Backbone bond lengths (Angstrom), bond angles and torsions (degrees), N, CA, C in turn:
res aa  C-N    CA-C-N  psi(-1)  N-CA   C-N-CA  omega(-1)  CA-C   N-CA-C  phi
1 M - - - 1.508 - - 1.514 110.71 -
2 A 1.267 117.03 154.85 1.432 121.43 -171.57 1.597 111.77 -70.47
3 A 1.347 110.63 159.90 1.456 118.92 173.42 1.513 108.24 -96.12
4 Y 1.301 115.96 157.71 1.468 125.54 179.22 1.502 109.48 -116.55
5 Y 1.310 116.24 127.13 1.476 122.77 179.42 1.519 110.02 -119.20
6 N 1.260 116.75 123.73 1.551 119.45 178.16 1.479 108.20 -113.04
7 E 1.312 117.37 118.68 1.440 123.16 -176.93 1.551 108.74 -150.93
8 I 1.311 114.72 121.43 1.501 119.61 -172.88 1.533 112.45 -86.13
9 D 1.284 118.08 -19.18 1.521 121.08 179.18 1.509 107.32 -80.61
10 P 1.343 118.99 116.38 1.484 122.73 -178.50 1.508 111.46 -58.94
11 Y 1.289 119.59 -37.89 1.527 120.06 179.51 1.463 111.65 -64.30
12 A 1.366 118.37 -45.10 1.447 122.15 -179.82 1.551 109.70 -69.47
13 A 1.320 115.69 -36.99 1.475 119.82 175.94 1.506 114.35 -57.20
14 Q 1.348 115.63 -43.00 1.459 118.97 -179.72 1.509 108.01 -70.79
15 W 1.309 118.14 -34.88 1.433 123.31 177.37 1.526 109.49 -56.91
16 L 1.380 115.49 -45.31 1.460 120.59 176.07 1.480 112.77 -57.06
17 R 1.375 115.70 -45.65 1.450 118.68 178.41 1.517 113.03 -60.49
18 N 1.298 118.04 -38.25 1.455 121.13 177.10 1.533 110.31 -66.38
19 L 1.289 118.50 -38.24 1.494 122.76 178.35 1.518 108.70 -65.67
20 I 1.315 117.13 -40.69 1.460 118.81 -177.43 1.572 109.06 -69.49
21 K 1.331 115.71 -39.79 1.481 118.62 177.58 1.510 110.84 -62.48
22 A 1.312 113.71 -37.39 1.513 115.89 -179.93 1.494 114.76 -78.12
23 G 1.367 113.64 -6.20 1.522 118.76 178.88 1.467 113.55 75.79
24 L 1.355 118.21 20.43 1.450 121.89 -179.37 1.546 113.18 -86.14
25 I 1.349 117.49 -21.05 1.436 121.97 171.92 1.510 110.89 -130.37
26 A 1.302 118.17 173.95 1.483 120.14 -175.81 1.528 111.48 -59.20
27 D 1.261 117.15 141.73 1.480 120.92 176.63 1.506 108.84 -64.30
28 G 1.332 114.22 143.30 1.480 115.47 179.09 1.540 111.45 174.00
29 E 1.277 114.01 -166.00 1.442 125.42 -177.42 1.536 112.07 -109.90
30 V 1.292 116.86 145.78 1.462 125.66 -179.37 1.537 109.00 -113.20
31 D 1.291 114.68 121.64 1.492 125.00 -179.29 1.463 110.18 -109.10
32 E 1.354 120.84 114.56 1.468 124.14 -178.87 1.479 114.13 -87.22
33 R 1.308 119.77 3.41 1.436 120.99 -178.70 1.495 109.51 -70.68
34 S 1.404 116.30 164.88 1.461 118.19 168.98 1.478 109.66 -68.97
35 I 1.300 122.31 149.26 1.411 126.00 175.99 1.544 110.35 -59.80
36 E 1.300 116.40 -23.71 1.493 119.36 179.11 1.539 111.37 -72.55
37 E 1.273 117.92 -12.26 1.489 121.17 175.56 1.538 113.87 -96.82
38 V 1.265 117.19 -7.84 1.457 122.99 -174.33 1.593 108.60 -82.72
39 Q 1.298 115.51 135.61 1.464 122.04 178.86 1.518 107.14 -109.20
40 A 1.370 113.11 145.45 1.437 120.49 -179.38 1.543 114.48 -54.02
41 D 1.362 112.22 -41.81 1.446 118.11 -178.44 1.521 115.15 -60.78
42 E 1.331 114.15 -24.91 1.445 118.84 -178.10 1.546 112.00 -75.49
43 L 1.307 114.77 -12.93 1.511 119.61 -176.70 1.531 111.19 -94.52
44 K 1.266 117.10 -4.84 1.459 120.93 177.65 1.583 109.35 -65.55
45 G 1.284 114.84 132.62 1.451 119.34 -178.03 1.524 113.60 102.18
46 F 1.302 118.51 -18.36 1.434 121.36 178.85 1.547 108.48 -90.34
47 T 1.322 114.95 132.73 1.483 120.29 -178.86 1.531 109.51 -78.56
48 Q 1.329 117.11 -39.38 1.451 121.54 178.23 1.509 108.66 -127.20
49 C 1.392 115.71 142.79 1.441 123.65 178.85 1.498 109.09 -128.03
50 H 1.336 119.64 121.45 1.437 120.55 -178.41 1.563 107.15 -120.35
51 F 1.280 117.31 113.15 1.416 124.97 -179.58 1.551 109.29 -97.67
52 F 1.355 112.65 158.05 1.463 118.83 -171.22 1.536 109.41 43.89
53 A 1.303 116.61 47.59 1.510 123.76 -161.38 1.486 111.65 -66.49
54 G 1.385 117.70 -25.30 1.466 117.65 178.43 1.540 112.43 61.75
55 I 1.252 115.73 -125.34 1.520 119.82 176.40 1.505 111.92 -109.65
56 G 1.318 116.66 31.57 1.485 120.82 169.74 1.482 119.45 81.18
57 G 1.344 113.55 23.41 1.490 118.37 -174.88 1.561 113.95 -59.90
58 W 1.366 113.99 -40.11 1.472 115.56 -177.98 1.520 112.61 -70.86
59 S 1.285 118.79 -37.94 1.464 118.82 178.17 1.513 110.97 -66.47
60 Y 1.355 116.02 -40.20 1.461 119.59 178.38 1.478 110.92 -66.75
61 A 1.411 118.86 -37.46 1.437 121.81 178.75 1.519 111.22 -67.33
62 A 1.335 118.17 -38.01 1.447 119.01 175.53 1.509 112.05 -60.31
63 R 1.304 117.30 -40.64 1.509 116.88 177.62 1.527 111.70 -65.91
64 L 1.392 115.88 -40.33 1.393 115.78 178.15 1.514 114.46 -60.19
65 A 1.351 113.58 -33.69 1.490 120.44 178.87 1.549 113.38 -77.20
66 G 1.287 116.01 -11.31 1.519 117.90 -175.73 1.449 116.31 91.38
67 W 1.394 115.77 14.23 1.449 119.59 179.46 1.515 107.01 -85.31
68 D 1.331 118.26 117.79 1.497 122.74 -172.26 1.532 108.89 -64.63
69 D 1.300 119.05 151.96 1.393 126.50 177.46 1.512 110.90 -61.14
70 D 1.346 119.29 -33.22 1.403 124.42 -174.36 1.567 112.10 -91.87
71 R 1.320 114.65 9.03 1.519 119.99 175.87 1.576 109.26 -93.92
72 P 1.256 117.80 125.62 1.514 120.45 -177.05 1.526 111.53 -52.49
73 L 1.302 114.19 140.68 1.471 122.05 -175.14 1.523 109.55 -166.88
74 W 1.259 118.81 134.17 1.484 127.98 166.45 1.516 106.67 -119.08
75 T 1.382 110.98 143.86 1.464 118.23 175.14 1.530 109.31 -143.15
76 G 1.343 116.57 152.38 1.411 119.77 179.23 1.542 109.54 -165.85
77 S 1.384 116.98 115.26 1.459 119.05 168.70 1.493 110.69 -100.80
78 C 1.355 114.26 93.20 1.448 120.33 -174.01 1.572 107.86 -58.21
79 P 1.378 114.89 153.15 1.488 117.92 179.93 1.502 112.62 -49.43
80 C 1.340 114.55 136.99 1.470 118.38 -175.18 1.556 109.30 -99.36
81 Q 1.287 121.12 -13.86 1.447 125.35 -177.73 1.522 114.57 -48.25
82 P 1.342 117.93 -45.86 1.486 116.99 -178.02 1.546 113.12 -66.35
83 F 1.341 117.91 -16.58 1.451 120.48 -173.10 1.473 114.88 -115.23
84 S 1.405 116.52 -6.33 1.477 121.57 -178.44 1.517 111.21 -75.96
85 A 1.312 112.15 143.06 1.481 117.92 175.52 1.510 113.16 -65.55
86 A 1.319 117.09 -15.39 1.421 123.30 -178.59 1.551 112.30 -86.78
87 G 1.328 117.19 -10.63 1.466 124.19 -175.52 1.517 109.63 -99.73
88 K 1.330 110.39 -162.51 1.506 118.20 179.23 1.522 111.34 -84.48
89 Q 1.340 117.95 -7.60 1.471 123.57 174.65 1.534 112.50 56.02
90 R 1.306 114.07 45.72 1.510 120.18 178.02 1.473 109.08 -80.09
91 G 1.316 122.10 -12.95 1.454 123.44 177.33 1.529 114.45 59.67
92 T 1.302 118.48 -133.38 1.380 122.58 -174.25 1.581 113.49 -72.75
93 S 1.275 114.43 -8.41 1.489 118.53 177.46 1.524 108.84 -87.31
94 D 1.277 121.40 -7.35 1.452 123.36 176.81 1.497 112.04 -74.61
95 E 1.340 117.55 135.60 1.445 117.25 176.37 1.513 117.88 -61.80
96 R 1.319 115.99 -14.83 1.480 119.99 175.63 1.504 112.74 -87.13
97 H 1.351 116.92 5.08 1.476 119.19 173.16 1.498 108.31 -77.16
98 L 1.326 117.01 94.06 1.513 121.35 -173.63 1.486 110.38 -105.22
99 W 1.301 124.00 12.59 1.428 120.51 177.51 1.526 113.28 -61.21
100 P 1.320 123.61 -40.43 1.398 125.14 174.39 1.541 113.04 -51.71
101 V 1.293 117.41 -42.63 1.450 121.56 177.88 1.565 110.28 -66.62
102 F 1.305 114.90 -46.76 1.487 117.89 -178.41 1.565 109.65 -66.22
103 Y 1.321 118.89 -38.75 1.390 124.21 177.86 1.548 112.67 -59.72
104 E 1.361 115.35 -40.65 1.448 119.20 -177.46 1.582 109.16 -66.22
105 L 1.325 116.14 -37.23 1.461 118.76 176.94 1.538 109.78 -66.71
106 I 1.339 117.37 -38.63 1.494 120.21 178.09 1.528 108.63 -66.11
107 R 1.289 118.10 -43.60 1.441 121.68 -176.34 1.540 111.16 -63.46
108 Q 1.332 118.06 -39.69 1.482 121.77 -179.98 1.494 112.43 -73.70
109 S 1.383 116.03 -39.35 1.446 120.79 -174.66 1.462 115.01 -87.75
110 N 1.332 119.40 -28.15 1.482 126.51 -178.95 1.576 111.91 51.31
111 P 1.378 116.82 58.60 1.443 116.64 175.55 1.551 111.36 -66.52
112 P 1.333 121.78 152.56 1.408 120.67 -175.77 1.482 116.58 -70.32
113 V 1.383 118.48 -32.54 1.422 122.60 176.26 1.524 110.58 -138.85
114 V 1.390 116.21 136.99 1.406 121.65 174.26 1.467 108.68 -129.20
115 F 1.358 116.63 131.73 1.440 123.99 176.41 1.565 107.99 -113.66
116 G 1.358 115.89 146.13 1.443 119.15 -178.25 1.513 111.27 -153.33
117 E 1.300 118.56 177.41 1.492 123.63 -173.64 1.494 108.37 -156.94
118 Q 1.301 117.10 145.01 1.458 122.41 174.81 1.554 110.91 -149.42
119 V 1.251 116.49 164.11 1.492 120.10 -177.81 1.488 109.06 -69.89
120 A 1.327 116.21 144.03 1.505 120.88 -174.79 1.469 111.62 -89.37
121 S 1.301 119.97 57.10 1.467 124.09 176.02 1.549 109.20 -102.36
122 R 1.327 115.25 177.79 1.457 116.65 177.57 1.467 109.83 -64.62
123 L 1.316 121.45 -42.65 1.497 124.14 175.82 1.519 109.63 -64.33
124 G 1.292 118.24 -35.35 1.450 120.28 179.57 1.525 111.98 -64.66
125 R 1.358 115.61 -40.52 1.484 118.84 176.13 1.494 112.89 -65.49
126 D 1.365 117.46 -36.90 1.424 121.36 176.04 1.500 108.15 -65.16
127 W 1.323 117.69 -40.33 1.489 123.45 179.05 1.534 108.28 -59.61
128 L 1.294 117.93 -50.30 1.485 121.56 -179.69 1.557 112.98 -61.12
129 A 1.232 117.49 -32.26 1.509 123.96 176.82 1.575 107.54 -63.11
130 G 1.308 115.12 -43.62 1.486 119.29 178.25 1.511 112.22 -71.36
131 V 1.321 118.99 -37.26 1.448 122.08 175.24 1.519 109.38 -60.16
132 R 1.306 116.63 -47.97 1.514 120.74 -179.77 1.451 111.49 -59.91
133 A 1.316 118.56 -42.58 1.460 123.19 -176.22 1.571 107.83 -64.74
134 D 1.395 116.37 -44.20 1.404 118.19 178.13 1.463 114.10 -62.34
135 L 1.332 120.57 -45.59 1.414 124.33 -176.90 1.522 113.60 -70.63
136 E 1.334 117.24 -33.17 1.413 120.04 177.45 1.585 111.51 -67.19
137 T 1.374 113.52 -31.22 1.446 119.60 177.93 1.528 110.46 -59.76
138 V 1.333 118.95 -33.60 1.480 119.91 -178.65 1.534 112.54 -105.32
139 G 1.324 114.66 24.97 1.520 119.90 167.09 1.481 115.38 93.65
140 Y 1.292 121.46 11.01 1.520 119.92 179.48 1.524 110.34 -90.06
141 A 1.312 114.70 147.25 1.460 119.99 166.57 1.503 105.71 -94.05
142 V 1.363 118.33 132.55 1.436 123.21 -174.47 1.550 110.26 -120.98
143 G 1.302 115.18 137.42 1.483 119.75 173.82 1.531 105.87 -138.63
144 A 1.392 114.22 162.22 1.455 120.24 -173.78 1.513 110.13 -152.87
145 A 1.330 117.36 159.22 1.423 124.26 174.45 1.479 109.00 -145.23
146 D 1.305 116.75 147.70 1.481 125.97 178.13 1.506 108.04 -103.28
147 L 1.321 117.35 101.47 1.475 124.47 -172.83 1.509 113.04 -121.28
148 C 1.267 116.39 153.03 1.513 121.45 175.05 1.504 111.27 -119.44
149 A 1.311 116.00 156.60 1.484 122.55 -179.78 1.506 111.09 -64.98
150 A 1.379 117.80 -29.02 1.477 119.89 -179.43 1.578 108.40 -63.09
151 G 1.295 116.66 -24.71 1.453 118.45 179.61 1.505 117.68 -61.83
152 V 1.368 115.67 -20.65 1.437 117.99 175.58 1.507 108.81 -112.44
153 G 1.295 121.52 21.16 1.426 125.68 170.04 1.515 114.79 95.97
154 A 1.401 116.46 2.05 1.450 119.02 177.86 1.533 110.41 -65.79
155 P 1.355 118.00 151.23 1.452 122.59 -176.57 1.556 110.63 -86.05
156 H 1.316 118.92 32.57 1.487 119.89 173.82 1.532 107.31 -158.14
157 I 1.276 115.48 166.70 1.539 119.25 -173.79 1.471 113.65 -82.80
158 R 1.346 117.60 -60.42 1.488 123.76 178.47 1.454 111.34 46.08
159 Q 1.298 117.24 63.18 1.492 123.95 179.27 1.492 112.63 -69.22
160 R 1.369 117.87 125.90 1.468 125.91 -177.11 1.454 111.34 -136.83
161 L 1.396 113.67 155.10 1.424 122.53 171.50 1.553 107.05 -96.05
162 W 1.351 117.42 126.58 1.425 122.37 179.42 1.502 107.91 -114.00
163 W 1.373 119.77 131.11 1.399 120.95 -176.75 1.543 111.31 -137.67
164 V 1.285 113.31 156.80 1.500 120.56 -178.33 1.547 107.91 -140.76
165 A 1.340 112.12 138.88 1.498 117.74 177.56 1.503 104.41 -122.14
166 D 1.306 114.51 130.76 1.495 123.63 -176.16 1.551 111.01 -122.47
167 S 1.321 115.38 114.33 1.477 117.98 -178.48 1.498 113.86 -79.68
168 G 1.301 119.53 -10.94 1.447 124.11 -178.92 1.528 114.19 -88.43
169 R 1.295 116.31 1.79 1.439 116.61 -177.39 1.534 111.88 -120.01
170 G 1.302 119.09 4.05 1.440 122.14 178.38 1.486 109.70 74.13
171 S 1.316 118.37 -176.39 1.460 122.28 179.92 1.522 109.58 -75.13
172 V 1.305 111.68 168.70 1.494 118.37 178.10 1.519 110.00 -57.54
173 R 1.313 116.68 -41.54 1.470 121.19 -176.84 1.555 109.26 -65.14
174 D 1.406 116.70 -39.88 1.423 118.57 174.10 1.497 115.68 -60.70
175 C 1.343 115.77 -28.10 1.458 122.32 -178.47 1.538 108.94 -78.76
176 G 1.316 117.40 -12.88 1.492 120.88 178.51 1.554 111.27 84.02
177 L 1.303 120.07 18.43 1.468 122.15 -178.05 1.531 104.42 -89.21
178 K 1.322 119.60 112.96 1.446 124.69 -175.71 1.522 108.66 -95.30
179 L 1.350 114.64 123.42 1.374 119.72 -178.91 1.546 108.33 -109.22
180 A 1.368 115.24 148.47 1.488 120.22 -178.49 1.520 109.37 -59.43
181 G 1.343 116.34 137.25 1.394 120.77 178.51 1.521 110.29 -85.86
182 A 1.296 117.50 173.28 1.485 125.72 -176.27 1.512 111.82 -89.82
183 Q 1.327 118.82 -5.85 1.478 120.94 -172.01 1.533 107.29 -64.69
184 G 1.395 116.70 126.88 1.383 120.90 177.29 1.541 116.85 79.13
185 K 1.333 113.55 2.13 1.463 119.01 -178.58 1.531 108.38 -124.15
186 T 1.347 114.96 160.39 1.479 118.86 177.09 1.495 106.20 -72.95
187 K 1.353 114.92 159.22 1.470 122.69 178.73 1.529 108.83 -61.92
188 E 1.256 119.52 -41.17 1.466 121.04 -179.35 1.492 112.21 -63.42
189 K 1.341 117.74 -44.81 1.372 119.82 -179.40 1.543 114.27 -67.92
190 A 1.252 115.28 -31.74 1.526 118.46 174.28 1.487 109.99 -68.70
191 R 1.369 116.33 -40.04 1.521 117.18 178.74 1.519 110.11 -63.95
192 Q 1.341 118.74 -38.23 1.456 119.18 -179.70 1.495 111.24 -66.23
193 Q 1.356 116.17 -41.97 1.466 118.60 178.00 1.517 112.80 -61.50
194 R 1.309 115.87 -36.19 1.420 118.66 -176.73 1.511 110.16 -71.34
195 F 1.383 115.07 -41.65 1.478 118.58 -179.85 1.588 110.56 -69.26
196 R 1.314 116.60 -33.63 1.510 117.72 172.85 1.478 111.25 -61.83
197 A 1.354 117.56 -37.15 1.461 120.68 -178.20 1.582 105.93 -66.61
198 D 1.335 115.54 -36.85 1.485 117.87 -176.94 1.501 110.25 -63.89
199 T 1.398 116.33 -41.97 1.422 119.59 -167.56 1.517 112.97 -95.32
200 G 1.376 115.97 -4.05 1.473 119.03 178.58 1.469 112.89 81.79
201 N 1.285 117.84 11.60 1.547 118.28 -175.28 1.518 105.57 -66.36
202 G 1.364 110.08 126.73 1.472 117.65 176.53 1.597 110.94 90.06
203 S 1.263 116.73 -8.77 1.470 118.34 -177.24 1.543 110.36 -83.50
204 P 1.291 120.54 129.94 1.429 125.53 179.98 1.531 111.83 -52.88
205 G 1.329 116.61 -32.95 1.462 116.73 -173.70 1.524 110.80 -94.13
206 S 1.384 121.00 2.89 1.398 122.04 -176.11 1.479 111.47 -71.50
207 R 1.320 115.63 135.84 1.490 119.13 173.33 1.531 112.75 -115.28
208 L 1.336 115.30 -6.17 1.504 116.73 -172.00 1.558 113.87 -117.26
209 G 1.344 114.96 -53.51 1.418 116.72 -162.76 1.564 114.24 -87.46
210 D 1.317 114.05 143.85 1.443 123.97 173.35 1.458 108.44 -149.62
211 S 1.379 116.84 56.39 1.435 122.22 -166.19 1.474 115.03 -56.95
212 Y 1.381 113.94 -40.54 1.486 115.96 -174.58 1.570 107.98 -114.78
213 G 1.352 114.40 21.57 1.494 118.62 179.01 1.499 111.98 -58.18
214 K 1.333 118.34 144.45 1.427 122.41 176.35 1.504 109.18 -101.87
215 G 1.374 112.95 160.01 1.481 119.19 171.09 1.507 110.09 82.76
216 L 1.357 120.54 25.31 1.447 120.98 177.90 1.505 111.04 -57.83
217 E 1.346 117.30 -48.21 1.432 120.75 -177.89 1.499 111.96 -63.97
218 K 1.306 116.58 -34.49 1.471 122.12 177.40 1.520 109.26 -62.85
219 R 1.380 115.27 -46.28 1.464 118.72 -177.66 1.537 109.44 -64.81
220 A 1.359 114.69 -45.15 1.477 118.71 -178.80 1.521 111.00 -61.44
221 S 1.322 116.40 -38.24 1.443 120.14 -176.00 1.540 111.20 -65.77
222 K 1.412 113.70 -38.09 1.459 117.71 176.65 1.513 111.40 -65.63
223 A 1.356 116.37 -24.69 1.468 118.48 -179.96 1.545 110.71 -86.01
224 G 1.292 115.69 -0.36 1.461 120.06 176.71 1.533 111.81 82.67
225 L 1.314 115.54 20.76 1.457 119.79 -178.57 1.500 113.40 -94.86
226 L 1.333 117.24 -23.37 1.499 119.59 178.04 1.624 104.08 -122.01
227 R 1.275 116.00 149.44 1.444 120.14 -179.75 1.561 109.22 -133.04
228 E 1.288 116.86 130.91 1.446 119.54 175.75 1.578 113.15 -82.01
229 K 1.344 109.63 -38.42 1.497 115.66 179.66 1.530 109.14 -142.31
230 G 1.349 111.98 101.29 1.430 115.14 175.42 1.488 116.42 62.67
231 L 1.318 120.80 -150.41 1.450 124.93 178.34 1.571 109.80 -84.59
232 A 1.333 110.66 139.54 1.490 116.35 177.33 1.550 106.48 -75.97
233 S 1.294 115.58 165.49 1.428 122.61 178.42 1.577 107.59 -66.56
234 S 1.362 115.31 160.72 1.417 117.77 -176.84 1.536 111.76 -63.30
235 R 1.340 114.86 -26.73 1.518 113.74 179.35 1.521 112.54 -68.85
236 Q 1.344 115.12 -24.58 1.510 116.85 -178.79 1.514 111.78 -92.35
237 T 1.371 118.99 -6.85 1.424 120.66 -174.27 1.495 110.10 -92.34
238 V 1.366 115.18 130.16 1.452 120.66 178.77 1.566 105.87 -100.84
239 E 1.360 114.62 127.20 1.484 117.32 177.97 1.537 108.20 -73.69
240 L 1.316 111.22 128.03 1.469 118.23 -179.29 1.533 110.49 -93.49
241 S 1.315 117.98 159.54 1.474 122.47 -179.00 1.490 108.12 -65.00
242 G 1.316 114.86 166.17 1.524 123.25 -174.77 1.510 109.67 -57.76
243 Q 1.343 119.32 -35.89 1.484 121.82 -173.71 1.563 109.77 -67.37
244 W 1.330 117.24 -20.68 1.519 121.75 178.82 1.544 111.32 -101.55
245 S 1.364 116.36 -2.97 1.452 116.75 -172.48 1.490 112.59 -61.18
246 G 1.330 119.52 147.10 1.460 121.60 179.82 1.531 107.96 -179.11
247 S 1.304 116.68 -174.02 1.443 119.65 -179.08 1.531 110.60 -107.46
248 Y 1.290 115.06 152.19 1.470 118.16 175.94 1.530 108.81 -87.37
249 I 1.343 115.27 136.02 1.458 120.58 176.90 1.600 107.22 -118.04
250 P 1.289 118.96 135.93 1.510 121.07 176.23 1.545 108.03 -74.67
251 C 1.308 114.49 141.60 1.438 122.75 -178.69 1.546 110.37 -114.55
252 A 1.335 115.74 163.35 1.485 119.66 -176.84 1.495 111.74 -65.25
253 D 1.301 122.52 -22.77 1.482 122.75 -179.10 1.534 112.10 -85.38
254 G 1.298 116.37 8.35 1.439 120.28 -179.30 1.519 118.33 85.51
255 K 1.340 116.25 -1.85 1.497 121.01 176.98 1.503 108.26 -93.96
256 A 1.331 115.07 160.05 1.417 121.32 173.06 1.534 106.96 -116.93
257 R 1.332 114.81 136.10 1.481 119.99 -177.05 1.496 108.66 -128.71
258 R 1.330 113.20 154.37 1.472 117.59 177.20 1.466 112.93 -77.11
259 L 1.263 115.10 142.70 1.481 120.70 175.52 1.517 105.52 -103.82
260 E 1.311 114.87 120.15 1.454 121.13 -177.93 1.573 110.63 -66.68
261 P 1.285 119.85 140.00 1.514 122.04 175.33 1.467 110.84 -54.76
262 S 1.275 119.71 140.92 1.480 130.63 173.94 1.525 111.60 73.59
263 I 1.366 120.74 -3.95 1.416 121.02 176.38 1.568 108.77 -103.25
264 E 1.307 115.14 119.75 1.432 118.56 -175.46 1.519 111.05 -123.72
265 P 1.367 117.10 79.61 1.446 121.28 -170.09 1.546 114.79 -64.07
266 L 1.363 113.75 -26.00 1.475 116.22 -176.97 1.542 113.41 -104.26
267 A 1.332 116.01 5.14 1.470 119.35 -175.65 1.504 113.45 -81.94
268 H 1.292 116.92 147.26 1.469 123.25 176.60 1.536 105.78 -94.50
269 G 1.360 116.86 147.75 1.433 120.85 172.73 1.510 117.33 75.56
270 V 1.327 117.40 14.35 1.461 117.84 178.84 1.573 107.05 -77.55
271 S 1.313 114.00 127.89 1.472 119.02 179.79 1.466 115.04 -57.10
272 N 1.386 118.29 129.85 1.462 122.45 -179.86 1.525 113.42 50.51
273 R 1.276 116.22 40.18 1.511 116.15 -177.92 1.468 115.43 -60.30
274 V 1.340 119.44 -40.42 1.452 122.06 -178.02 1.516 108.32 -64.43
275 G 1.303 116.62 -47.85 1.451 121.62 -176.93 1.506 110.38 -60.75
276 R 1.255 116.48 -45.50 1.534 123.43 177.65 1.463 113.88 -56.93
277 L 1.393 115.42 -49.21 1.461 122.98 -179.51 1.520 109.96 -65.81
278 R 1.285 118.87 -40.45 1.461 122.44 179.71 1.500 108.08 -65.14
279 A 1.339 119.06 -41.48 1.477 121.36 179.04 1.560 111.51 -68.07
280 Y 1.326 117.04 -39.47 1.411 119.11 175.34 1.552 112.96 -62.59
281 G 1.342 112.44 -43.52 1.516 118.92 -175.92 1.500 112.12 -62.99
282 N 1.390 115.99 -33.57 1.449 117.75 -176.26 1.507 110.96 -93.69
283 A 1.303 117.80 -0.71 1.506 118.91 -178.06 1.456 114.01 -82.02
284 I 1.327 116.74 153.23 1.452 121.64 172.78 1.594 107.28 -85.33
285 V 1.312 115.73 167.04 1.494 120.79 174.90 1.516 102.69 -92.38
286 P 1.291 121.27 107.81 1.427 123.95 -173.73 1.531 114.02 -59.24
287 Q 1.354 115.73 -33.76 1.467 121.19 -177.20 1.550 110.41 -68.74
288 V 1.289 116.13 -31.67 1.511 117.97 173.27 1.508 111.05 -68.65
289 A 1.388 114.22 -50.56 1.409 118.58 179.38 1.565 113.44 -57.22
290 A 1.345 115.03 -33.52 1.449 120.98 -179.98 1.538 109.53 -65.23
291 E 1.306 117.08 -40.68 1.432 121.84 -179.90 1.502 111.24 -63.93
292 F 1.374 113.78 -41.59 1.472 119.82 178.07 1.552 110.15 -64.27
293 I 1.301 116.66 -46.28 1.480 120.00 177.35 1.507 110.97 -59.98
294 K 1.277 117.59 -46.20 1.429 117.80 178.36 1.504 115.40 -58.97
295 A 1.338 114.76 -36.39 1.519 120.12 177.05 1.492 109.77 -65.87
296 V 1.342 117.76 -38.05 1.468 119.23 177.40 1.510 110.28 -66.13
297 M 1.341 114.42 -44.21 1.497 118.03 -178.51 1.517 113.36 -61.66
C-alpha cells in the first residue's frame, strides 16, 4: 500500500515527488496541506505516514535500515525553530510548535511505531520529556538517543534527539523500567535523570546515547572533523566514505571545513539556491536515522 507524505513547502513537496518517481523513497502520495488540516480518517489505508516530510529523509533512512516499504511506520520531525538555540527560543508558545497536532493524529490512529527527531538543545530536551509523557499516557513505550551526524562519518556535528514510540510494548512502567523519582530532588535534576534513562547514558549496555557526554569537540577533532588551524596532518585525518567526500575550504575563523559536493553556498546564479539550502537545512541525516532504526529493530 502507498505511503503518505505531508509537507507544506511546495519546493520540498515537488522534491518528494521527484524522489518517488525515481524510486529512491517509498511510493506514495504527497499532501501539501498544513498538518493542522489533516484528519485521522484520511490516513486510513496508508501503510506509512511521514509528517514534516521534507525531502524524504525518514523514508530513505528506513530503507537503509532494512525496514520494508510495506511495514507500518509513522515518522515526524516536528519543527525545531521554537527550540533551537539559534532562534527566538519561544518553545511551546511558538506557533510552529506542532507536536500537539501530530500527537492528536497519533492518538486517534494508533500506529504501531512512530519515529521522530528534534534539536538537542535545553528546550529540545524539555520538549522530548513532554512528548514522552503524552505518548506514555496512550500506551506507548518511548526511548530516545542523543546522536550526532559525525557519528556516522559526516563532516559536521548536527546534534539531534532521536526518539521512538512503540505501541506493542506497553508503557515504560509496564516494561518494568524504574526511573528515579523527583522526591527530594530539584525538578531540573529529576528531568536530567529521566532523560539519561531514556538515552542510556551511563548504562553498560548502551550503544547509542551520550546525552551529557563531555569532550564532543575533542573527539570530533581527533577524527579530523574539526580543525583549529587549517588542515590537520595526514596522521590525524580520517578518510571519509565517498558519500561525504568533498574539498576543504579555509574559513575566516582559521578553521578548514569540508564543502559538500553539489552544495555551493558562495556561488552566484545557482538555480533555486534558497529553496535547496532551506531543504537541506531542515533535513535529517538519513544515515544517523538508519542507525537508530536498526538499533530499534
